[in-house]
C-alpha positions in Angstrom: 22.3 -8.0 -23.4 24.9 -10.8 -23.6 26.7 -11.8 -20.4 30.1 -11.6 -22.1 29.3 -8.1 -23.3 28.2 -7.0 -19.9 31.4 -8.3 -18.3 33.4 -6.5 -21.0 31.6 -3.2 -20.4 31.9 -3.6 -16.6 35.7 -4.2 -16.8 36.1 -1.0 -18.8 34.3 1.2 -16.2 36.7 3.2 -14.0 34.6 2.7 -10.8 36.2 1.1 -7.9 35.0 0.2 -4.4 35.9 3.1 -2.1 36.4 0.7 0.8 33.9 2.3 3.2 31.9 0.1 5.5 29.6 0.8 8.5 31.2 0.7 12.0 29.9 1.1 15.5 32.8 3.3 16.8 32.7 6.2 14.3 29.9 8.2 15.9 29.7 9.3 19.5 26.3 8.7 21.1 25.5 5.7 19.0 24.5 3.7 22.1 22.1 6.4 23.2 20.6 6.6 19.7 20.0 2.8 19.7 18.2 3.1 23.1 16.0 5.9 21.7 15.1 3.9 18.6 14.4 0.9 20.8 12.1 3.0 22.9 10.4 4.3 19.8 9.8 0.7 18.7 8.2 -0.1 22.1 6.1 3.0 22.0 4.9 2.2 18.5 3.9 -1.3 19.5 2.0 0.0 22.5 0.2 2.5 20.2 -0.6 -0.3 17.8 -2.2 -2.3 20.6 -4.3 0.7 21.7 -5.3 1.4 18.1 -6.3 -2.3 17.6 -8.4 -2.3 20.7 -10.1 1.0 19.8 -10.8 -0.2 16.3 -12.2 -3.5 17.5 -14.6 -1.6 19.8 -15.7 0.6 16.9 -16.1 -2.5 14.7 -18.2 -4.1 17.4 -20.4 -1.1 17.9 -20.9 -0.7 14.2 -21.8 -4.3 13.7 -24.2 -4.4 16.6 -25.9 -1.1 15.8 -26.5 -1.9 12.2 -24.1 0.8 11.0 -22.1 -0.7 8.1 -20.0 2.5 7.7 -18.8 2.4 11.3 -18.2 -1.4 11.1 -16.1 -0.9 7.9 -14.0 1.9 9.6 -13.4 -0.4 12.5 -12.3 -3.3 10.2 -10.0 -0.9 8.4 -8.5 0.3 11.7 -7.9 -3.3 12.9 -6.1 -4.1 9.6 -4.1 -0.9 9.8 -3.0 -1.5 13.4 -2.1 -5.1 12.7 -0.1 -4.1 9.6 1.7 -1.3 11.5 2.6 -3.8 14.3 3.9 -6.2 11.6 6.1 -3.6 10.1 7.4 -2.4 13.4 8.2 -5.9 14.6 9.9 -6.7 11.3 11.8 -3.4 11.0 15.2 -4.9 12.0 14.8 -7.8 9.6 13.6 -5.6 6.7 16.6 -3.2 7.1 19.1 -6.0 7.5 17.7 -7.7 4.3 17.9 -4.6 2.2 21.3 -3.6 3.6 22.7 -7.1 2.7 21.0 -6.9 -0.8 22.5 -3.4 -1.3 26.0 -4.6 -0.4 25.8 -7.1 -3.2 25.2 -4.5 -5.8 
C-alpha cells in the first residue's frame, strides 16, 4: 500500500488518543504489590538454582551409569532451569521493551 494512501486513510479515521497513561499514584497498595512481585522474582531465581543443581546431578548420574535417557533428562532440566532464570532476570527489560513498543503504535 502506498505511503500517501495510508496517511490519507489514517487522517480520515475518527480515532483519537484518549490521553490515558500509567501512573504510580492511582492504585492503593502499589508499593506492597511491587514488594510481592520482587519477592516472587527472588523465589523464582532460587527455585531455578535448585532445579539446575538437581538436573546437573541427574545428568551426572545418567552419564556415569550409562543411562542415556536419564542423562538426556538431566540435560533438558539444566537447559530449562537456565532458560527460566534468563527470563526471570530479564522480565523487567522485556516488559519495558514491549511497553515502549506498544506506546509507539
